[in-house]
Backbone bond lengths (Angstrom), bond angles and torsions (degrees), N, CA, C in turn:
res aa  C-N    CA-C-N  psi(-1)  N-CA   C-N-CA  omega(-1)  CA-C   N-CA-C  phi
1 M - - - 1.458 - - 1.516 109.39 -
2 S 1.319 118.10 131.98 1.449 122.51 -178.97 1.519 109.62 -121.45
3 T 1.310 116.79 144.37 1.450 121.74 176.46 1.500 108.96 -133.88
4 E 1.346 116.33 157.59 1.453 119.70 177.80 1.526 107.92 -143.17
5 S 1.313 115.86 119.76 1.456 121.87 174.58 1.505 107.67 -113.63
6 S 1.319 118.12 178.37 1.458 121.10 179.97 1.515 111.63 -71.84
7 F 1.340 116.61 -10.46 1.459 119.08 -175.19 1.527 113.29 -115.78
8 H 1.326 117.77 -53.46 1.459 119.49 -171.06 1.529 112.38 -132.56
9 P 1.343 117.71 85.98 1.466 119.15 172.31 1.528 109.56 -55.74
10 T 1.330 116.35 139.44 1.464 120.90 -175.27 1.525 110.65 -137.44
11 H 1.333 114.66 144.67 1.465 121.00 174.24 1.525 106.69 -135.21
12 T 1.326 116.90 138.28 1.464 120.63 179.49 1.521 110.37 -105.17
13 I 1.348 115.00 130.23 1.464 120.08 174.18 1.527 108.14 -109.11
14 N 1.306 115.72 153.21 1.463 120.08 -178.02 1.523 110.48 -110.23
15 L 1.334 115.41 108.61 1.451 120.82 172.00 1.521 108.20 -89.07
16 P 1.332 118.92 160.11 1.468 120.40 179.78 1.530 113.21 -54.99
17 S 1.327 116.23 -31.74 1.460 119.75 -176.73 1.523 113.50 -83.85
18 Q 1.364 116.60 -33.68 1.460 119.67 -174.82 1.527 110.12 -173.83
19 P 1.354 117.34 160.99 1.468 119.62 170.44 1.522 109.85 -75.18
20 V 1.332 115.63 145.57 1.467 120.27 -178.06 1.526 109.16 -129.85
21 P 1.336 118.20 122.13 1.464 119.88 176.76 1.533 111.22 -76.12
22 I 1.328 116.42 133.45 1.459 123.03 174.04 1.523 106.07 -107.77
23 V 1.312 117.49 115.84 1.453 122.88 -169.91 1.524 110.42 -112.32
24 A 1.325 116.70 138.08 1.464 121.67 176.34 1.528 109.02 -82.56
25 G 1.323 115.88 128.85 1.448 120.49 177.03 1.520 111.32 -76.82
26 P 1.331 117.82 177.20 1.465 121.97 178.37 1.527 111.54 -53.67
27 G 1.322 116.79 130.28 1.457 121.77 177.63 1.510 114.91 85.70
28 V 1.333 117.77 -5.19 1.468 121.29 179.57 1.526 108.51 -97.97
29 S 1.333 117.07 119.67 1.461 122.06 -177.54 1.521 110.94 -79.50
30 F 1.335 115.66 168.68 1.460 120.21 177.48 1.531 110.24 -63.27
31 G 1.344 117.08 -36.99 1.462 120.32 177.42 1.520 112.00 -63.36
32 Q 1.320 116.33 -41.38 1.465 120.09 177.78 1.521 110.79 -67.26
33 L 1.331 116.24 -38.43 1.467 120.16 176.98 1.523 110.16 -59.95
34 K 1.320 116.68 -44.85 1.467 121.51 179.16 1.528 110.95 -62.08
35 N 1.340 116.32 -44.54 1.465 120.35 177.65 1.521 111.35 -60.19
36 A 1.328 115.89 -41.46 1.462 120.73 -179.21 1.525 111.07 -62.91
37 I 1.327 116.58 -48.07 1.467 120.96 -177.11 1.525 111.21 -64.69
38 E 1.332 117.07 -37.87 1.468 121.18 -177.21 1.534 112.93 -83.39
39 S 1.326 117.08 -9.16 1.469 120.31 -176.00 1.522 111.34 -67.61
40 S 1.332 116.01 152.43 1.470 120.96 176.89 1.528 110.48 -63.06
41 L 1.334 117.25 -29.93 1.466 120.66 179.16 1.525 111.09 -61.66
42 F 1.336 116.47 -50.40 1.466 120.35 -177.18 1.527 110.82 -72.12
43 Q 1.325 116.96 -40.25 1.455 120.45 -179.95 1.531 111.45 -63.78
44 Q 1.333 116.73 -36.86 1.462 119.98 177.83 1.526 110.49 -68.12
45 W 1.336 116.72 -38.67 1.464 120.25 177.71 1.526 110.56 -62.90
46 L 1.339 116.76 -44.39 1.461 119.98 177.21 1.532 111.13 -59.88
47 K 1.326 115.99 -39.36 1.464 120.57 178.59 1.526 110.38 -65.39
48 N 1.346 116.26 -42.96 1.466 120.74 -177.82 1.524 112.37 -60.78
49 I 1.343 116.98 -43.17 1.462 119.02 -174.92 1.527 112.48 -71.31
50 Q 1.357 116.48 -12.37 1.461 119.65 -178.69 1.529 113.29 -107.50
51 T 1.342 117.63 2.28 1.460 120.29 178.27 1.525 110.36 -73.82
52 E 1.334 116.64 176.79 1.468 121.75 -178.96 1.520 112.41 -58.51
53 T 1.324 116.51 -32.11 1.469 120.48 179.17 1.524 111.86 -103.34
54 G 1.336 117.01 8.23 1.453 121.46 -178.82 1.521 112.75 -73.14
55 I 1.329 115.97 162.80 1.460 120.50 -173.80 1.530 113.28 -69.77
56 L 1.339 117.55 -17.72 1.461 120.40 178.52 1.525 112.52 -98.43
57 A 1.326 116.75 0.95 1.465 120.65 -169.40 1.522 113.81 -63.33
58 N 1.336 117.57 -44.82 1.469 118.44 -172.92 1.527 113.98 -97.01
59 G 1.334 116.90 4.09 1.454 119.88 176.23 1.512 115.41 82.90
60 D 1.339 117.95 3.14 1.466 120.87 179.88 1.519 112.55 -79.30
61 M 1.337 116.67 -18.53 1.463 121.64 -178.19 1.527 109.66 -121.24
62 S 1.319 115.35 153.98 1.464 119.94 173.98 1.524 109.00 -131.89
63 L 1.330 115.59 147.26 1.461 121.84 176.43 1.525 107.19 -104.85
64 N 1.334 116.89 112.37 1.463 120.99 -174.04 1.523 114.18 -94.38
65 Q 1.344 116.20 -31.19 1.468 120.13 -177.13 1.517 109.43 -167.15
66 V 1.327 115.98 152.82 1.463 121.50 171.60 1.528 108.05 -126.21
67 L 1.323 116.29 128.57 1.460 122.32 178.04 1.525 108.91 -106.58
68 I 1.325 117.50 113.35 1.459 121.93 177.89 1.528 108.41 -79.98
69 Q 1.331 116.95 119.56 1.465 121.56 -173.40 1.522 114.04 -106.16
70 G 1.325 117.29 -22.81 1.459 119.46 -179.22 1.511 111.89 -163.61
71 V 1.339 116.30 140.92 1.464 121.89 179.87 1.523 108.30 -133.91
72 D 1.334 117.56 118.95 1.466 122.32 176.94 1.522 108.86 -110.87
73 M 1.327 115.59 121.97 1.457 120.74 -178.26 1.528 110.94 -91.48
74 F 1.330 116.46 137.70 1.456 123.57 169.64 1.522 105.62 -107.82
75 G 1.327 116.86 89.31 1.452 119.55 -173.11 1.521 109.41 69.47
76 K 1.339 116.24 -119.22 1.467 120.19 -178.19 1.519 113.39 -96.86
77 R 1.314 117.68 -1.93 1.462 119.37 -179.50 1.527 111.00 -114.64
78 V 1.325 115.28 157.57 1.460 120.79 177.12 1.524 108.52 -77.06
79 G 1.331 116.52 119.68 1.460 121.05 -179.61 1.514 112.51 -91.18
80 F 1.333 115.71 -46.74 1.458 121.57 178.30 1.517 108.88 -129.10
81 L 1.324 115.40 147.06 1.454 121.14 -179.02 1.523 108.94 -142.51
82 K 1.335 116.28 131.26 1.464 119.75 176.45 1.522 108.45 -119.90
83 F 1.331 115.47 129.93 1.459 119.11 178.75 1.529 110.96 -149.99
84 K 1.321 114.35 164.33 1.461 121.42 178.69 1.518 108.56 -120.52
85 A 1.320 116.67 120.38 1.460 122.05 -179.27 1.527 109.50 -102.40
86 D 1.320 116.06 124.15 1.461 120.40 176.11 1.527 109.04 -84.96
87 V 1.328 115.13 92.43 1.461 121.77 179.15 1.530 107.77 -103.48
88 I 1.326 116.44 127.24 1.452 121.94 -174.82 1.526 110.86 -112.24
89 D 1.340 115.84 131.26 1.461 121.81 170.96 1.528 106.73 -78.64
90 K 1.323 117.22 112.02 1.463 120.88 -173.84 1.528 113.03 -63.42
91 Q 1.325 117.27 -30.68 1.457 120.19 -177.48 1.531 111.72 -69.47
92 T 1.338 115.89 -40.42 1.466 119.83 -177.23 1.516 112.88 -100.88
93 G 1.342 116.03 -19.44 1.454 119.87 -175.77 1.514 113.29 77.08
94 Q 1.325 117.33 7.85 1.453 121.74 -176.79 1.533 111.63 -95.41
95 K 1.348 114.98 150.02 1.462 120.25 175.09 1.527 110.25 -73.72
96 V 1.315 114.26 141.37 1.469 121.42 172.26 1.529 107.41 -92.63
97 P 1.362 119.20 139.76 1.469 119.71 178.45 1.526 110.53 -50.38
98 G 1.335 116.45 125.33 1.461 118.88 -170.75 1.511 116.05 -138.26
99 I 1.343 118.21 26.87 1.462 120.13 175.38 1.527 108.77 -83.06
100 V 1.338 116.16 126.97 1.465 121.46 -172.63 1.523 110.91 -123.90
101 F 1.335 115.88 128.96 1.459 121.51 166.48 1.517 106.17 -105.84
102 A 1.320 116.72 109.64 1.463 121.40 -175.77 1.523 110.34 -99.48
103 R 1.314 115.89 125.31 1.466 121.00 176.72 1.524 112.03 -134.86
104 G 1.334 116.62 -8.94 1.456 119.91 171.22 1.521 114.90 84.11
105 P 1.336 116.42 -170.09 1.460 122.23 -174.55 1.530 113.05 -74.92
106 A 1.333 114.75 154.12 1.464 121.17 179.65 1.525 109.38 -145.82
107 V 1.318 115.43 169.48 1.469 121.85 177.86 1.522 109.31 -132.25
108 A 1.335 115.81 152.45 1.464 121.67 174.28 1.522 108.10 -145.55
109 V 1.328 116.00 153.66 1.469 120.64 -175.20 1.524 110.90 -129.53
110 L 1.330 115.16 126.36 1.465 121.87 170.17 1.520 107.14 -88.61
111 I 1.333 116.42 107.52 1.469 121.81 -178.93 1.521 108.61 -98.09
112 L 1.322 116.69 118.29 1.458 122.06 177.82 1.522 109.13 -114.45
113 L 1.321 115.91 117.73 1.462 122.02 -179.66 1.527 109.27 -110.72
114 E 1.322 115.44 121.92 1.463 121.79 179.33 1.530 108.87 -86.48
115 S 1.326 116.99 130.50 1.465 120.97 178.38 1.522 109.53 -148.36
116 E 1.336 114.79 117.96 1.461 122.02 178.15 1.528 111.86 52.02
117 G 1.337 115.25 44.89 1.456 120.58 174.01 1.516 116.05 83.88
118 E 1.343 117.76 1.71 1.469 119.96 178.54 1.529 110.12 -124.90
119 A 1.329 115.21 142.06 1.456 120.88 179.03 1.523 109.66 -94.35
120 Y 1.328 115.13 135.39 1.465 121.75 179.24 1.533 109.55 -120.58
121 A 1.317 115.70 143.51 1.463 121.29 175.71 1.518 109.25 -104.47
122 V 1.327 115.49 143.27 1.460 121.78 -179.50 1.533 108.77 -102.30
123 L 1.326 116.02 122.28 1.459 122.21 179.28 1.523 110.14 -120.26
124 T 1.319 115.16 162.90 1.455 120.23 173.44 1.529 108.91 -118.19
125 E 1.319 115.94 143.39 1.462 121.34 174.07 1.521 107.41 -106.57
126 Q 1.340 116.28 121.05 1.453 120.52 -176.85 1.519 111.08 -134.23
127 V 1.327 115.21 153.28 1.460 120.38 172.72 1.523 107.81 -74.89
128 R 1.334 116.45 122.04 1.467 121.34 178.57 1.521 108.48 -117.68
129 V 1.314 115.00 94.26 1.467 121.95 -175.40 1.528 112.82 -57.77
130 P 1.355 120.24 -40.82 1.469 119.15 -178.80 1.526 114.34 -56.10
131 V 1.337 118.19 -34.14 1.466 119.82 178.10 1.522 111.82 -100.27
132 G 1.345 116.22 -4.30 1.460 120.29 176.89 1.511 114.45 69.86
133 K 1.347 116.89 25.89 1.463 120.38 -175.30 1.526 111.85 -141.32
134 L 1.337 114.21 164.10 1.452 120.60 163.88 1.523 107.16 -83.02
135 V 1.328 116.93 133.71 1.458 120.86 -174.79 1.523 110.27 -125.52
136 L 1.331 116.03 133.54 1.464 121.96 171.93 1.519 107.62 -87.03
137 E 1.332 117.31 123.56 1.459 119.50 -174.89 1.525 111.65 -150.36
138 L 1.321 114.82 169.02 1.459 120.09 175.07 1.521 110.40 -69.02
139 P 1.326 118.29 148.14 1.470 120.12 169.96 1.524 109.05 -57.29
140 A 1.319 116.91 131.44 1.462 120.02 -173.77 1.519 109.95 -154.07
141 G 1.333 115.54 165.73 1.456 120.16 177.89 1.506 111.43 -166.49
142 M 1.339 115.41 163.03 1.455 122.24 -179.72 1.529 110.72 -87.97
143 L 1.332 115.66 148.02 1.460 121.10 170.22 1.519 108.69 -88.54
144 D 1.325 116.63 147.85 1.460 120.21 178.74 1.518 111.35 -63.96
145 D 1.337 117.25 -34.88 1.460 121.74 176.43 1.519 107.82 -162.01
146 D 1.336 115.85 178.39 1.460 120.66 -174.59 1.525 112.77 -67.59
147 K 1.342 117.85 -14.81 1.462 120.77 -179.30 1.531 110.76 -102.55
148 G 1.333 117.15 15.00 1.447 121.03 -177.48 1.525 112.66 -69.50
149 D 1.309 116.23 165.93 1.461 123.32 178.64 1.528 107.86 -78.33
150 I 1.332 116.23 96.12 1.463 120.87 -172.29 1.528 111.45 -63.96
151 V 1.330 116.34 -51.78 1.471 119.34 -177.03 1.531 110.32 -66.29
152 G 1.325 116.11 -42.86 1.464 120.08 179.14 1.515 111.90 -61.65
153 T 1.333 116.87 -40.23 1.460 120.67 177.51 1.522 110.53 -63.71
154 A 1.330 116.74 -42.11 1.463 120.70 179.37 1.525 111.14 -59.48
155 V 1.328 115.63 -46.37 1.476 120.28 -179.95 1.526 110.58 -63.60
156 R 1.332 116.58 -43.58 1.464 120.83 -179.14 1.534 111.42 -64.08
157 E 1.323 117.14 -42.78 1.463 120.43 -179.65 1.520 111.43 -64.25
158 V 1.330 116.50 -39.47 1.465 119.93 178.03 1.522 110.52 -61.37
159 E 1.331 116.43 -44.63 1.462 119.85 -179.52 1.523 111.34 -64.48
160 E 1.344 116.74 -41.39 1.461 120.31 179.83 1.530 112.03 -66.43
161 E 1.335 116.30 -38.47 1.454 120.15 -172.67 1.525 113.87 -90.33
162 T 1.329 117.58 -24.66 1.471 119.40 -177.08 1.523 113.64 -123.66
163 G 1.332 117.63 -19.24 1.452 120.65 -175.32 1.511 112.87 84.58
164 I 1.344 117.69 2.03 1.459 121.94 -179.20 1.523 109.81 -90.19
165 S 1.333 117.09 128.79 1.461 121.73 177.09 1.523 109.15 -93.80
166 L 1.329 116.62 121.97 1.456 121.98 -178.42 1.523 110.98 -105.14
167 N 1.321 115.36 150.37 1.458 122.09 175.85 1.532 108.27 -88.48
168 L 1.324 116.86 125.15 1.468 120.89 -179.57 1.520 112.51 -52.61
169 D 1.331 116.87 -38.92 1.457 121.21 -175.62 1.522 113.18 -69.54
170 D 1.329 117.02 -16.00 1.469 120.63 -178.34 1.526 112.71 -93.69
171 M 1.332 117.35 0.71 1.461 121.02 -178.33 1.532 110.24 -82.12
172 V 1.319 116.07 133.89 1.471 122.10 177.18 1.518 108.24 -114.65
173 D 1.325 116.86 122.93 1.460 121.91 179.41 1.525 109.00 -81.31
174 L 1.341 116.84 102.93 1.463 121.07 -178.75 1.526 111.67 -68.77
175 T 1.328 116.96 -34.46 1.465 119.74 -179.15 1.527 112.06 -71.33
176 A 1.324 117.18 -16.41 1.471 120.22 177.22 1.525 111.34 -68.43
177 F 1.344 117.56 -17.19 1.460 121.23 178.33 1.528 112.24 -78.97
178 L 1.335 117.30 -12.23 1.458 120.25 177.96 1.523 110.59 -70.31
179 D 1.334 116.43 158.90 1.455 120.79 177.31 1.527 110.17 -60.95
180 Q 1.315 116.62 144.37 1.463 121.50 -176.99 1.526 112.66 -58.47
181 T 1.334 117.28 -27.64 1.467 120.07 -179.36 1.525 112.45 -66.49
182 T 1.330 117.64 -16.56 1.469 121.18 179.91 1.522 112.68 -81.96
183 G 1.350 115.87 -13.86 1.456 119.60 -172.38 1.513 112.14 83.88
184 C 1.342 116.36 -0.04 1.474 123.39 177.92 1.529 112.67 57.04
185 R 1.326 115.00 39.06 1.457 123.00 170.99 1.517 107.71 -144.61
186 V 1.323 117.30 161.08 1.456 120.62 -179.32 1.526 110.43 -110.76
187 F 1.341 115.14 146.30 1.457 122.22 178.96 1.529 108.43 -110.08
188 P 1.340 118.73 106.86 1.469 119.67 -177.69 1.518 113.99 -72.55
189 S 1.343 118.20 -26.04 1.464 119.57 -176.45 1.530 110.80 -150.96
190 P 1.349 117.76 65.19 1.463 120.65 -173.05 1.527 114.23 -70.04
191 G 1.325 118.17 -10.92 1.456 120.26 177.74 1.514 113.54 -73.10
192 G 1.337 117.45 -16.11 1.454 119.31 -177.94 1.512 115.16 -144.78
193 C 1.350 116.89 -12.97 1.467 120.38 -173.35 1.522 110.16 -136.87
194 D 1.343 115.55 142.11 1.466 120.77 -178.48 1.526 113.25 -83.86
195 E 1.323 118.31 -4.01 1.463 121.28 -172.93 1.525 111.71 -53.67
196 E 1.330 115.41 128.62 1.458 122.07 174.35 1.522 107.89 -125.65
197 I 1.327 115.75 134.12 1.460 120.80 -169.53 1.520 111.81 -119.24
198 S 1.322 115.66 133.46 1.459 122.16 168.79 1.526 107.37 -93.91
199 L 1.316 116.42 128.15 1.467 121.64 -177.80 1.522 109.95 -109.19
200 F 1.328 115.74 128.22 1.462 121.63 -178.53 1.522 111.19 -116.28
201 L 1.310 114.32 157.10 1.468 122.49 175.42 1.518 108.07 -118.37
202 Y 1.345 115.22 136.13 1.461 120.55 171.60 1.523 107.50 -128.46
203 R 1.343 117.08 130.09 1.464 122.01 178.56 1.521 109.90 -120.51
204 G 1.312 115.56 132.14 1.453 120.35 179.59 1.521 110.78 -145.09
205 E 1.319 115.67 172.86 1.468 121.13 178.24 1.515 108.34 -127.97
206 V 1.325 116.35 129.04 1.464 121.37 -176.84 1.523 109.84 -138.15
207 S 1.334 114.78 167.29 1.460 119.92 176.41 1.528 110.00 -80.06
208 K 1.312 116.08 164.01 1.466 120.46 177.45 1.529 110.65 -63.97
209 E 1.330 115.89 -27.93 1.464 120.79 178.36 1.529 111.15 -62.55
210 I 1.335 116.21 -39.71 1.477 120.53 178.95 1.522 110.03 -65.63
211 I 1.317 116.91 -40.93 1.468 120.81 178.06 1.527 109.62 -59.41
212 T 1.311 115.95 -43.92 1.469 120.93 -179.95 1.526 111.15 -64.86
213 Q 1.342 116.78 -39.90 1.472 121.15 -179.76 1.527 111.92 -66.43
214 L 1.325 116.67 -34.48 1.465 120.70 -179.16 1.524 112.07 -72.32
215 Q 1.334 115.91 -34.22 1.467 120.20 -174.74 1.535 111.27 -60.53
216 G 1.329 116.23 118.23 1.465 121.12 177.19 1.516 114.96 82.02
217 K 1.336 117.70 3.33 1.459 121.26 -179.58 1.529 110.71 -62.85
218 E 1.327 116.88 134.15 1.462 121.27 179.53 1.522 109.72 -96.37
219 T 1.345 115.64 126.78 1.460 120.96 -174.75 1.529 109.39 -139.15
220 G 1.344 115.03 -163.50 1.466 120.67 178.23 1.514 111.95 100.38
221 L 1.324 115.17 159.92 1.459 121.54 177.52 1.526 108.06 -87.02
222 R 1.322 116.86 97.14 1.463 120.80 -174.83 1.522 112.14 -60.04
223 E 1.349 115.99 -33.40 1.464 118.73 -179.23 1.526 111.82 -68.03
224 H 1.350 116.45 -16.86 1.468 121.25 176.24 1.530 111.37 -100.69
225 G 1.318 116.77 9.73 1.460 120.42 178.93 1.521 114.16 79.53
226 E 1.345 117.62 15.37 1.462 120.56 179.65 1.523 109.82 -87.13
227 L 1.325 116.15 113.01 1.457 122.96 176.93 1.526 106.68 -114.72
228 I 1.329 115.74 97.82 1.460 120.77 -167.96 1.531 110.62 -121.92
229 K 1.329 115.11 138.67 1.455 121.25 173.61 1.529 108.48 -123.14
230 V 1.328 116.15 132.99 1.468 121.71 -177.78 1.526 110.13 -85.46
231 H 1.340 115.56 137.42 1.464 121.92 174.02 1.520 108.78 -125.30
232 V 1.309 117.14 140.06 1.461 122.37 176.26 1.527 108.03 -119.14
233 V 1.333 116.35 122.10 1.469 120.52 -176.50 1.523 109.63 -127.94
234 P 1.331 118.05 150.00 1.465 119.66 175.02 1.526 110.35 -58.10
235 Y 1.316 116.71 132.95 1.466 120.08 -176.73 1.528 111.92 -58.83
236 K 1.329 116.83 -36.77 1.465 119.51 -177.67 1.531 112.43 -64.32
237 K 1.344 116.80 -18.49 1.465 120.54 178.76 1.534 113.19 -102.08
238 L 1.327 115.95 -4.16 1.460 120.19 -171.88 1.524 112.73 -58.43
239 W 1.328 117.71 -41.97 1.463 121.07 -174.08 1.527 112.77 -63.55
240 R 1.338 116.87 -18.60 1.465 119.98 179.88 1.521 112.83 -102.54
241 M 1.335 117.23 -6.78 1.467 121.01 -172.49 1.518 114.83 -103.69
242 T 1.343 117.02 -3.68 1.461 119.26 -178.42 1.524 110.23 -140.88
243 A 1.337 114.91 145.77 1.469 121.06 173.77 1.525 110.30 -101.44
244 D 1.324 116.47 9.59 1.462 122.17 -178.50 1.525 110.06 -70.73
245 A 1.339 116.49 118.87 1.463 120.38 -178.87 1.523 111.70 -61.53
246 K 1.334 117.35 -35.17 1.470 120.77 179.68 1.524 110.24 -60.15
247 A 1.319 115.94 -44.93 1.460 120.69 -179.07 1.528 111.26 -65.09
248 L 1.323 116.55 -44.52 1.461 119.99 -177.68 1.525 111.18 -68.01
249 M 1.321 117.57 -37.33 1.465 120.16 175.99 1.524 110.79 -66.95
250 A 1.336 116.35 -40.06 1.471 120.11 179.72 1.521 110.85 -64.54
251 I 1.334 116.85 -39.73 1.470 120.62 177.35 1.527 109.99 -60.19
252 A 1.341 116.32 -47.21 1.462 120.75 -178.50 1.531 111.01 -60.77
253 L 1.337 116.83 -46.61 1.459 120.34 -179.98 1.527 111.45 -65.24
254 H 1.333 115.92 -41.12 1.464 120.18 179.86 1.524 110.87 -62.92
255 E 1.317 116.66 -46.54 1.467 120.24 -177.01 1.529 111.53 -66.66
256 M 1.347 117.30 -40.44 1.460 119.81 179.61 1.530 111.12 -69.96
257 A 1.325 117.09 -39.97 1.466 120.19 178.29 1.523 110.62 -64.32
258 K 1.348 115.86 -39.23 1.472 120.33 178.34 1.530 110.40 -66.35
259 K 1.326 116.07 -42.02 1.467 121.47 -179.57 1.522 111.56 -61.73
260 E 1.344 116.50 -37.64 1.459 120.68 -177.12 1.530 112.66 -92.55
261 G 1.340 116.78 6.35 1.458 120.92 175.78 1.520 114.65 70.00
262 L 1.330 116.64 30.11 1.460 120.91 -177.26 1.520 114.03 -90.80
263 L 1.322 117.57 -17.84 1.461 119.99 -177.07 1.527 110.96 -73.67
264 P 1.331 117.29 134.59 1.472 119.46 176.02 1.512 109.81 -70.00
265 P 1.343 117.73 158.22 1.466 120.17 176.33 1.519 110.77 -59.21
266 R 1.317 116.32 144.35 1.474 119.64 178.34 1.521 108.89 -72.02
267 S 1.335 115.77 132.33 1.475 119.34 -177.74 1.520 109.76 -79.84
């Protein structure tokens, strides 16, 4: 059942445990509310909270209402979604912090290029308005939805951001080494954002000339506002040269996988 007033358009969804009203916040139209509810971002969140490890699984929590606060469209699909979920701890009767910035799954690639006996990592320098800084980070990108082509997206993002063409068969999924109970993805900021990232490793061998050509190369899709500069740094120094969580997580997974002999031979 859907209703629309001059103030708070509302739609009710039916979960197995109870009906839940989804309410449009100030400035959110009924059309935006509909887009938000039907988006893969919101549908995936609803699925997550009802899984075996979801917050509603054991009956200790209840979802009383969701307030949609913001909807950003990427063309015809919802790219970003902000909402507040009223989740109640039944034992205490208290609300659990429930402000959500939903942006969905993403991929990032740790590119290691061997040259004259030394390994180099390829980073991108981009303007990151949310932190107000230029940030050195791994090449990365968002998936259109949870069923997207993860490896293909990773390869495409690397080519767009660095100009390097990668072979799909040479990609190693570092997050696949995690225990299955984790979902084999990493959550950089689960206290406020749903983003889950698949981290890949690519290893190659190049001449010193290629390393020099990559250094400072300007790339990115300018028509999409991507202003990117490529940086190549010695891998042994990478952990001290970037504050990018993706890079630091990839280093940790790479080093542990290497230590335990899990990495396949480099082709």
